[in-house]
Phi, psi and omega in degrees: 000156176300170187280054171271145182244349182216137174236124181250123183244140166287177184254271186295127181088349180249300176243350177239139184299132176271101184255016179091358181300322184294313179298321179296320180296318177296319180298317179291326180294312183286337177295328178294343179253018174087006178261098192248158182301148180093355180253158177297321180299322179293313180299319180295317181295318183288330174295321178291323176300316180299315180294331185269005181307137181101338176280160176305135183299323178291325177294321178298315182290330174294325177292326181284332180234065185298137177075007181227082183297326181298315179293319179298316180292321178296317178296324180293322176299317178295323179300312181292323176298319180297316179297314180298319178296321179296320179296317181294323183282315191242348184073189180223159181232135176284152170298133181308127178090350184296317180299320179295324178296315179300318180294319181295320177296316180298319179295335179272002179089010178270126177281149187239131173238135171252127182231154186206161174282354177280171172291160179301318180299314181294320179298320179296326177299315180295314182294325176295318179296326177283341184074032187249015182304322183273359181267351184235152180269336185207142176236127180231125175255173184298333181276004178269352183224161180296323185229142175273182177298145014272005173297153186274008191303317182299314181293316180295324177295321177297318178300314182293318183293321184262007170073043176282130182279330184221129182303333183287352178277005186255141173252133175242129180235120185216161179245004180236156180293328177295320178294321178294318178299320179299318178296317179296317182291337179282345183085012180305143184289334182222122180237104191252129175260145175238150187261022178267005175258204185261345181272134186283167185302315183299320180292321180291324176294318179298329180288345175115013181301134175283334178218149173235117185245152177297326184201159176299338179298340180275354185298315181303324180295322178294316181293320180293329181280348179062036183301138180282116180304335180288350180249045187305318186298332182261007180231051180252125176243106184205149176291165178301131182301148175293160181306321177246108181264064188207180177296139178307151184303135176222160176303138182293123178219168180295335182282355186253041175292151180302151178299134177241125180291123177293142185298335182254021190299331180253007182291122181290151174278090191297316181297319180293322177297319179296325178296321178296314181296320179295322177296322178295319179294324180295322180292329180290000000 
């Protein structure tokens, strides 16, 4: 494999099957605050949840209940209870081939971090259910850093914790546009999108993915081929796009304007990258 030393993976939709549990948890959470199914407010809220996938769950709920921290926190407690209950009732399933990819990376000397928009505690619940505690070197939740995705904090924290000397030695694999933006802003050398989540290929490319893969199971082939991230357009492995490569249909509302790429969406956090490099030189 190329000389990457760290691989950072998202969780649901990246290495764990996205079976709709997350949307159900959000639906149950906002229902505790009076936003119930069958209403325009509910449809509008769930459309915003879909667009915000990859962001910290508490940040998503703060967006849904702006200016009301008490409601956001109450909804977040309900959200975490719902997720924990779903794991206990139904268990979780890995994306086919994901476990083998983690093992192959570890055997090649690449350290592995799993990061998520969930709290550290909730993320640990999922990894325990998968039986993958010993397959990863580091677990980072949204409460382990000042800012969640699309800020680069999670990726940069993984670099600092696991002793990466150069941000370009890092691989980021995510299934959401927020996760891809975080990878780009961190300066990671390879930012890979996978289509096993809910965000479509076109949206992930706009977010800055260097590669778009059908599944994380395809990652070793990309690494073995040594594909140049700078040639992203010629190194895309993805199934034929669905007829509608967009957010599922929702009632037309003012909140459902088309996604607009922020002008700085791929701008790296230069100061944070320099801190990683300086830490690497200090260890040397």
